[in-house]
N, C-alpha and C positions, 0 to 999 in steps of 0.2 A: 402883386397880391399872392401869386403862386409861391414866392419865396417866403411869405409870411405863413403859409400853410404847410404843405409837405415838401416844398422845394422841387415840385414837379409841375410840368405843364398840363398834365391830366391825371386825375385821381378821383376815386369815388368809393361809395359803400352801398350796400343793399339794405332795404327796409326790414328784411328778415333773412336769417341765414338758412332757413329751411322752408321748403314749399312743396306741396303735393301736385302731381300731374292734374291739370285742369284748373289750378289756381294761378295767380299772377304774382310776380315779384317786381318791386320798384327799385330803380337805381337812381342815386343822387350823385351827380358827377360835376366836377369843376374843370374847365378848360381855360387856361390863362397864358397868352392872350386868347380871346374867344375865336374859335374856328370850328368847322364841322369835324365830326368824329364818327367812328363806327364801333360796334361791339360784335366780337366773334365769341360764341359760346362753345366751350370745349368740355367734354366729359373725360374724367381721369379714369384710366383702365389700362389693361395690357396692350390691346390692339396691335398684335404681332410685333411687340417690342417697341412701339412708338411711344407708349406711355400715356397717350390721350388722343382723342379724335375731335375734330370740329363738327358740331352738331348743327349749327345755324349761324347766320350773320344778319345783323340788323341793316336797314337802309342807312344812308348818311343822316346823321342827327345834328341838330344845331347845338353847339356848345356855348356855354356862358361861363363867365368867371363868377363863381359863387361868393357870398360874403365870407369874411374871415371866420374861423371857428370861434365859438363862445367858450369862455373859460370861467370857472368858478373854483378858486383854489387850485388843486391839482387836476381837476376834471376838465377835459376838453371834449366838446360836443359840436357836431355839425347838423343837429336835428332840424335846424332852420333852413337847410339848403332846399332849393326848389327841386321838384321831380324832373328828372332828365329823360327817363325812358321806362316804360312799363312792359315787362315781358310776360305775356300769357303763356304758361308752360303747357305745351300740347299734352293731351291725355295719353299719347303713346310713347312719351319719353321714359327711358329706363330710370329707375332710382339710382342714385349714386352721388359722387362728389363732382361738382362742376366748377369751372372757372370762366368768368366773363373777362375777356381781354379787350381793353379799350385802346384804340389807336387813333391818333390825330390824323386829320386829312392830309397833312404834309408828310406823314409817316415818320416823323422825327421822334415821337415819344409814345410810349405805351405804358399801361398799368393794368392791374388785375383786381378782380373782386371774386372771392370764393363764395359759393353757396351750395346747398344740399337739396336734392330732390328726393323726397321720402314718401312712403305710404305706410299703411298699417297692415299689410299682408303678412301672414306667417312666413317664416324663413328659418333655415337652419341656424344662421348666425346674424346677429345685429351688430354692425360696425358703428361705433360711437365716436364721432369726430369731436375733439376736445376744444370746442369753440370758446369755452369759458377761460381756459388756460391761455389760449391764443390771444384773447383780448387783454388779459392782464399783462401779457408780455409785449403788447403793441406799444411802440414808442412814439406813435404819431402825436404831434406833427414833427418830431425830430427826424432828420434825415441822417441815418447812420452809414450811408454809403452803400446800402443794399439795393438801391433803386437803379440798377443797371439793366438796360434793355435785355441783355442776354439771359437775365434771370428768368424771364418769361419762358423762353425756349428751354431753359434748364429744367424748370419744374415740370413742364408739360411733356417734355420729350427725353427724359431719362439721362440728361448729361450730368445731373447732380450739382450743377453750378447754381449758386445764388438762391438756394432753397430755404434760406433762413435756418440752416443747421446750426448745431452748437458750435461755439467758437473754439479756436485752437487752445485757449486757456482753460478749457473745460467748463466754463460757465454757461448756463442756459441763458438765452436772450432775456433781458429784463432783470437779471440777477445783479445784486449789488457787487461792486468790485471792492471787496474788503481785504483786510490785511491777511487773513487766512482763508484759503479756498473752502474750508468747511464752515465758514461763518456766513450768515445771510442777515442783513439788516432790513427790517420792514418799517415803513412809516407808521405813525400811530393810527392813521386811517387813510386808505386809498380808495377812491371811487373813480371808475372809468366808465366810458360810454361806448355802447356798440354802434352809436350813430357817428362814425368817423371812419375814414379809410385806414387801411393798415399802412404802416410806415414803409419806406423803401419802394419796392416794385409792386406792392399791394397784396402780397401773400403773407399769411401769418408766419411768425417764427416757428420753425420746426414742422411746418406743414409737410415737408418732404417725408417725414417719418410715416405719417398717415398714408400718404400716396404710395410709399414703398409697399406697405401692407396691402393696400387695395390692388395694386398691379399684380402682386404675387398671387393673392387669393382669387382674383378674377381669371388669371392665367390658368389656374388649375381647377376652375369650375366650381368653386364653393358657392353655395346658395346664400347670397348676402342681402340683407335689408340694411338701410342706412338711417342714422339719426344723429342729432347734435346733443352735446351735453345738456343744453337747455331743454331738450325734449325729455330727458330723464328728470330734470328739475321740475318741469311743469306737469308731469304726470301723463305726458302724451305717449309714453312707452309702456306697453303691457309685456313684462318680461316672460310671462307664461307662453307667449307665442313663439319663443325661440329656444333652441337647444343651448345656445351660448351667446353671451355678450362679449364682443371683441373690442378691446380698448387699445388702439395702436399707439397712443401717447405722442409726446409727453402729456400727461394728464394730471397736473399737480394740484389744481384747486377744485374743490367739490363743495356743494351746498349740502345742508342737512337732508333735503329732499332727494338729491342725487344718491347720497349714501343709502338712504332708506330704500330706494328702488333697487339698488344693487344687492342689499341685504335680503330683500324680499325675493329677488331672483334666485339667490343661492339657497334660501330656505325652501323654495318651491321645487328646486332641482335643476334650475338653469345654470350652466357653468359660466365661469368668469375667466377671461383670458386677458392678462395685463402684459403687453409686449414691450413695455418700457419700464423705467425706474422713476422714483420720486412721485408715485401715484398717491392721491388722497393725502397729500402732505398738508395743505392749507385749507382753512374754512373760508367760505365766501357767502355773501347774501346778495340776492337780486331784488331790484325794485323797478317800478315803471319809469319811463322817460317823463320829462316835464309835460309832454302832451298826453300822457296816460297810457302809452303803449307798454304792455307788460314786459318785464325782464330785459329792459334796455339799459339799465344802470347796474353796475357790478361793484360791490364793495368788499374789500379785504381789510379786516380790522386787526390791529396788533399794537402792543408796545414794542420796544426794542427787543429783538430776539437774537439768540445766538444759534449756532449750528445744531444739527440733530442729535449730537452726542453731549450737548451741554445744557445746563439749566438756564432758565430765563434770567436775564440780567436784572430786570426790574419787574417784580410781580405786581407792583402798584401802578403800572402803566395803564392809561385809560383804554377803554374798549375791551371787547372780548378777545381772548387769545386766538391767534390766527392758526395755530397748529392743532391738528386733531389730537395728537398725543398729549397736549397740554390740557385737553378737556376730558382726559381719561377715556378717550376712544381712539387709541392708537391705531394707525392704519394696519399694523400687523394683525389685528383682530379680525380683519376682513381679508387682507391680501396674503398673509402668511409670512411676509418679511416687511421691512420698511426702510425708508431712506437712511443711508449711512453717511453720505457726503459726496463731494465732488471728486472727480478723478482727473487730475491735471494733465496726465499723459496717458495715452491708451495702453492697456495691459491685456494679456491673454486671459480668456475665460478658461478655467481648468475644470474639465469634466469630472463629475463625481457620480457614483452609482451607475456606471456605464452599462450594467446589465438590466437597467430599468427599460420598460417598453418605450419610453420617450426617445431613448437613444437607439432604438432598434433600427437596423439597416442604415445607420448613419456612418458606420465605420469607426465611430469614436470609441476609444479604449479608455480605461480608468487612468486619469491623470493627463490625458491628451490636452493640448493647448490650442484654443481657437484664437489666433492672433488678433489683437486689436479690438476684441469684442467687449471688453470692459472699458468704457470710455465715457467722459463727460460727467456721469453720475452713476451711483451704484446703490443697491439695496443689500441688506443682510438680515439674518435672524438675530433678534435682540433677546437673549435668554431671560432677562428680567421683565419682559413685556408679555402679557398673556397671549397664548395662541388661540385661534378659533377652534371651536369644536370640530373634531375630525375623526373619520374612520381609519384613515391612513395618511401618512405624510412622508415626504422624502425631499432632501436637498440634492439637486442635480448638478450643481456646480459650486465650487469653493475656490475663489480666485484671489490670491493676495495682490495688493497694490500699495503704492506709497502715496500719501496725501500731500498737499502743498506744504505742510510743515515738516515733511520728511518722516512722518510716523507711519508705521505699518498698519494697514487695514485689510479688509477682505470683502469680497462680493459673494452673494449666494443667489442661486436660482431655486425657486420653490414650487412644489406641487402638493396639494392636499385634496382629499375627498371629504366633502361635508356629509353629515348624517343623511341629508336628503338625496345623496348620490351625485350632487354637483361637483365637478372638478373646478379647482381654483388654481390657476397657474400664474406665476410672476417671474418674468425673465430676469429681473434684478439688475438690468443694465439699460442705459439709454441707447446703446448701439445695436440692439437686436434687430429693429426694423430694417435698417439699411442692408443687413446681411441677407435679407430675403431676396435681393435682386438688384440693388444699386450697383452700377458699373464700378469696378475696382474694390467693392466691399462685400460682394456676394460670397457666401460660404455654403456649400452644399450640405454640410452637416446641420447647420441651423435651418435650412430649408426643409430637410427631411424630418428633423425633430419637431418643427412647427406643424408639418403635415401629419405626423403621428398623433399629435395632440388634437388637432381639429378633426381628424378622421374619427378618433375615438369619441369625441363629443358629438359629432354629427350622426354617428351610428348608434349612439346610446339609446336605450329604451326610455 
C-alpha cells in the first residue's frame, strides 16, 4: 500500500497548517507496514546556528496503514484518513514555523509535516508563509527522489540538503518541462487538496527559502508574527497591526482576497517586502473540502498559456485566465516589477544606484556584481505595464542574463514608496533568501541591505 501512496513507509499531513497557542492540531499519518512511531516537534529559528530546536516529543503511537488516496481527475485527497495524533499546543509556545518529524519505531524511516503557530498580537513584521504555492507545487503521491532521510536534518539544521530548492535547470518545482525555459503550460483546470502529505521527505518545495529568512530575522532580533497565505485569504490578518508584511517566497499563486489584503495594507501604510521573484503571478480560488472544512481545496484555472513575455496562445480556452496580468491587474501594479522568466544558469546581480540608503554600509559600489544571485527566476520592470502610484521609486539592480533560448534578458530589484508612506520592495530574484545565511550562499552585502530595509520599516512612524 505504501508504494501506491507516496512510496514511503511513513508519511502524513495536518488538519490545518496554522494553529494558535491553546488550540489543537490533528495529524493523519500512515505507516506501512503498521508499527509504532513517534513525533518530534521542532521549531525553526536560528538557535545558535543550529537552524531549529526540538520543542517536545510524543509518546510511542500506534501506526496503521491508511487507505489509498482518493482520486477525482487530477485531484488527490487523503481526507478520509483516520486521526493518528492530536497535539494540544501549549499556551506558552512561541509563534513561528514548526516541523513535526515522524520516525518509525525501528528508526528506518522518517517524514515531516510543517505547520505554523500564530496569534493575533501586534508585531513589527508579519512573516507570511506561502502555503498556497507550496501546495500547488506538491507532487504527492509522486516520489521524485526527494524523500531521503538526510533531507530532514538538512532543512532543520542548516546543511541546505534536500530542502526542495529549485532544480539545477532553473525550473521551480511543479513547473512544466517545456521546450523553452520561458514557457509554462498550465492545464485547463487544476484542483489540489491540502488533505495529503507533501511528496518526498514531507516538506514543501522551496520551504528552505522561507526558513532561510526566518533564521536570519530571528538571529538579529526582529519582532516577528507569523501567518500562512490562507490567513490572508480568509481575512484572519489585520495588516494595520504591523509595520510590514514580509513575504519570503517563492509566493507565486494568490487569490483575490489575498491581493485585496496586501493592497489594503499598502494603502494603510503597512510596508510590503517581497524577498523572492515570480510573486503574484497566478490566480487561484479556494473551496471547502468534501466534508465542509473551509479552504482545503485549491483551484488554478487556465487555458494553455505561454511565458510571461508572450501572448496567450488560445484566448478561447475554458476557465478564467490564470495570470493576473491577463486580467488587467498585472503584478507590477502592486509589486513594482513582475516576472520576466526563468534563469537557466546563475548570473551575478549587478548593483545599481549604489548611493541609495538600501546599499548603505554594504560596501557595494555602482556596477558591483553579487555572484550567483540571479538564479532560477527573475523579475524586471515592464515599461508598457502601469506602475503603482508612488512618491518615489528606484531600481537597485539591473542584471543581464541569458535565457534558455540564448536571448539576452535582464533582472531588476525595485523599491518604491506609496502615497501612504508604505515601502514596497521586490528583490526580483529567487536566490535572495539563501544569501541571507545558507552555508555556501551567504553574502554579507545582501544581509546588510535587507537589514537596512527592515530597520527603516520597523523604525518608521
